[in-house]
N, C-alpha and C positions, 0 to 999 in steps of 0.2 A: 503493500500500500504506500503510495507516494507521499502521504502526510503523516507517516508514523513517527518522523523525527521532530515534529512541531507540537506544541501544546494543543489542548483541546480548544482553548480560546481562539487560536489561529486556524486550526484544522477545520472547524466547523464553518468558517467563512468560505472554504474552497471545496470541501467534500460534497459530492452529489451534484456537481456542475456539468458532468458529461453523462450522456446515456450509456448504458452497459453494453449495448450492441448497436450496430449500425441501424439507423432509421431511414428507410428507403421508400420513397414515393408513397406517403400516406394518402389514403383516399380523401380525407378532409385536411386542408392545410393547418398546421399548428399555429397557435398564437405566439408571435415573437415579441415578447414584452420588455425584453432587454432595452435599456436606454442607450446602450453602446455595445460595440463589438470589439474584441481584443485585436490590437494591431501588433504585428510580429516585429517590425522594424520601420525605419525611416522610408525605405523603398515601398514597403507595404502601405504606409500612410499616404504616400505620393499616389499610389495606384487607387487607394479608396477615395482620395479627394477628387479624383478625375471621374468619379461616378462609377467605378468598376468594381466596387465592393461596399457592402453595408458597413458602416462604422459608427453612425450616430443617428438616433431615432428621428430627430427633427429634420434632418437632411434626407433620409430615406428609410423605409421600413417595408419588409415584405408583404405584410398584411395590406398596407396602405397601397402599395404598388398593385397588388392583386385586384384591389377595388378599382384603381385607375385604369387597369387594362380592361376590366369589365365595361366601365363608362365609355372608353374609347371605342370599344367594339360596338356597343349599342348606338352611340351617337355617330359612328363612323369618322371619328376624328383621329388625328395623328398622335395627340398626347393629351392626358388628363392629369389634373391635380386635385386631390381630395382634401377638403378642408374641415374644420371644426364645426361649421355651421353654414347655412345659406348665406347669411349677412357677411361671414368671413370670406366666402367666395366672391360676393359682389364687391365688397370693400377692397379686397386684394386686386381684383381685376382693374377696377376704376383708377385705383391709386397707382397702379403699375402702367397703365397705358395712357394716362392723361397727365398733363403738366400745367403749371401756371400759364395763363394766357390762352389755353384751349377752350373751346366751346363744345358743350355737350347738349344734344337734344334728346329729350326723353318724354314719356307719356304723362299726361296728367291724370291717369288712372292707374299708376303702378302701385305696388305694394307699399303701404304706408311708411314702413321703416326705411325703405330704399329712398323715399322722398326725404326723410329726416337725414339720411346719409348725405344726400346731395346738398340740403339747405344748411346743415350744421358743420359738416366736414369737407365736402368736396369744394364748396365755395370758399371756405376759409384759406384754402391753399391756392387761391387766385384763378380758379377755374369758373367759367360762366355756364350756367345751366338755363335752358328754355323748356318750358313745359307746353306740350301741345296735344291735339287730339290725333294720335298716331293712325287713327282709322281714316283720317282725312288727308289725302295725298297732297292737296293744294296747301293745306296749312302746314304740313311738314316742309314742303317746298319752300315756302315763304320764310320759315324759320332758319333755313341754311345760310350760314355766313362763310366768309373766307377762312376763318379759323375754326370751323366746325370739324372736330376730329372724331367724335363718337356719336352714333345714334344708338341709344339704349332702350330696348323694348321687351315687353312680354308679348305672348302670342294671343292669350286669352285674358281679357282684363277682369278685374275683381272689384266689385261683386256683380257688375252688370253683364258679364260674360259676352263682351264684344270681342270680335276677332280682328287682329291686326294683319294686313296683307304683308307678310314678310317679304315677298318677291319685290313688292313696290318699294319697301323701305330700303332693301339692299340696293336696288336700282339708284335711288336718290343719293344714298350715302356714297357708293362707289364712284359715282360721277364726279364727286368732289374730293375723293381720296380719304373719306372717313371710314372708320371701322364700324361694323354692326355687332353690337353685343346683346345677346338675347337670353333672357330668363325664361327658360322653358319648363319650369316646375309644373304648371298646370297641364301641359301637353303631354309630357314624358316622351321618350324616343319612340314610343309605340303609337303615338298619334302623328308626330311630325319630328323630323330631324332638321333643325335649322342650318346646320352646316351644309347640307345637300341643297339648300335653297340660296347658298352664297354667303350666309352669315359668317362672321370671322371668329366669334367666341360664343359658346353656348354654356349657360350657367344652370345648375339646379340646386334648389334647397332639397337635399337627399333626406332630410327629416320627413318629408312628405312621402311620395310614392316609392321611391327607392327603398327607404326603411320600411315603410308601409304598415308598422305595428305600433306606432306612437311611443316608441321607446328608444329611438336613436336621434341624435341631433348631428347633422353633417351637411356638407356642401360639396360641389365639385365644379371644376372649370375645364372646358375642353376646347381645343383649337389646333391650329397647325403649329408644327414645331418651333418656327421662327417666332411667333408671338408668345407661345407657352414658355420659351426659354427666357424671355424678358420677364414674364410674370413669376416664373419660378424663383429668379433672383430675389425679388422683393417678398415672395411667399416665405422664403427662409428667414428674412429678417423679421417679418411680421409675426412669424411663429403661429401661423393659423393652420397648421397640420392637424389631422384627425389622429387620435391615439390608437394603438394596436388592437385593444379589446373591441373598440367600437367598430374598427375596420373590419375585424374578423366577423362581427355580427352583420355588418352591412352587406358583405359579400353573400353571406347565407341568405339574407333577405332578397338580394338581387336575383338569386337562383329561381325564385318563385314569382318574380315581378310580373313578368308576361301574363301569367295565369291569373294573378290578382287584377291587374290593371284591365285586361280584357273583359273580366266579369264586371268590373266597376263601370267601364264604358257602357256596356250592354245594359247594366241596371240604371245608369243615369238617363239614358235614352228612354227607356220604358217608364221610368219614374216621371220624366219630363212630360211624356204624353198623357200619363195618368192625371197628373196635376192640372194639366191644360184643360182636361175635360171635367174637373171638379167645379162645381158651381160657386164654391166659396173662394176660388182663386181668380184674380183679376187678370193676371198674365204670367207667363213663364219665360225666363230667359235661358235658352239652350239652343246652341247652333244647328242641331239636326232637325229642329222643329221647322216646318216649311214657312212659318210666319216670322221667323227670326230674320231681322234686316240683312244679315250677311250669310244667309243659309247656303247660297251657291258658292260664295267664296270658301265657307267652311268645308263644303263637300269636296271641293277641289283641292284644298290644302290637307284636309284630314279625312280621307275616304275610309280609314279603318276605325274611326271613332273620334268623337269630339271632346273627349275628356270626361272626367267624372265629377265636374263642378257645375252646378246650376243654381239659379236663384228664381224665386217666385214672390209675388205680391199679393197680400190679403188686405183686408180692411185696416186702415191706419189708426188702430185703437190699441194703445199700449197695454192696457189691462187684458184685452182679449189675446194679444200676441203672447203675453206672458202665460196666460191660461193654456193656450195652445201648446206652448212648451212644456207645461206641467202635465198635459194630457198625453204627450207622446210616451209610449211604453218601452219602445227599443231605442230610439234615436235620442241622443244627448246633445246638449250644447257644449261645444269644445272650442278652445282658442287655437286650434290648429286644424289641419286638413290632411287628406291623402291616406288615411288609415284604413284598415280593412273593415272597420265598423263605420256605418253611416252616421254622420254627425251634422248639426246645424250651427249657424252663427247669425247674429243680428248685426249687420253692418252699422246701422245708425248708432247703436250703443258703443260699438267700437271706437267711433269718432266723436261721440257726444261732447266730449270736453275740449276738442280741437276745433270744432266748426259750430257755427250757429245752426238753429233749426232751418232757417231760410237757405243757408249754404248746403246743408245736406240734402234738402229737397232738389235744389239746383243740380247737385251731383247725382241725383237719382237715388239717393238713400232715404227713402220715405219710411215712416215708422212700420208700415206693413211689409217691408222687404226682408226676406229671409234667405240666407244663403245655405246651400246643401252641399256637403262632401259625401258622395255616395259610396258606399262600401260593397261588400261581397255577399251580403245576406241573400236569402230567397226573395226575389223580387215581389212576389205576391205578399209576403209578410210586411215588406217595406211599404207597398202601397196601401195595405189595410191600416197599417199604423198611422200614416198620414191622414188617410180618409176619416178615421174615427176622431183624431184630434182636431181636424178642420171643422167639425161640426160645432165647435164653439163660435164660429162666425155666422151661424144660421140666424136669420133675422126672426126676432120675436113677433109672434102673430097677435 
């Protein structure tokens, strides 16, 4: 035994560090939790620092690299980085690709905390941001300046479920040499792959559909090698990498992602159709519905499904909306989305302390607007749950 000549105090620090026999090709990848790997000598360190060997977890980790490979495969990108959250992915990308004096065009309907990032952080570093309706090509075109460097967009807006024509955005951006960065969280690679439409970078909050079980927080960035090399340099300094344990769990979740997401897409379509027929529902926002204002565009961009997010409006009565939530038996109110269970959210409440009632109404967030993240339950159970709860809006005789 190699530690026989040392004391127990010392030996216990070393014994059990190596497997007793070779471990070859395990069916499930092990979790590499070590923060560092042993370096043999200076030459070995030089080799490791060139990216040819794992030596420090923040720099590279086998579990995180496995997830990155899976994301690149799904998005058909050259390289991916896996981050500690969706916001980490967004902030790392924007702070890496833009500099003082640059102009960024983005949607006036993007994720609320992305707006906060633009307003509180991005502009602080001397970058300019213009908010426009990205579903309106003329409005986007008018916003372009000589110093426009990035157009940042989502494909499906939240909570009104409008569809952005990614091909049009790419055309406008690339005509002036600007990059297109897409947050494709709502669409997932199974509905649309932005890189195939000419986008330069695609981002996901992996907390949602990639993780899919409401128990992981992560994000990812995917693009071509040239851009990803630039982002990686800052990614290391920002320290936004995902830890090994979460990376291992994320890869396990990705293995079943297609089955989950396909079921969610199908359920969302069926639930949207059922809600549209309910006499207590004023209207439903979901792109596969023929009366959706961008139905044709959605079918062109997303023939395999329009996502698992929808919203609908009922009577603008706060007390009744609350009672509707209480009556739901399966579906719960949750401050996230994309999980295997169906959940709801109330957009007006989410922004009640940031905007006036008049502003919320102008933004389309009336008191009766409810957002749904559709899960994988039996669709008949879901429809029945919503129908029985919606009877709270029945008119008294």
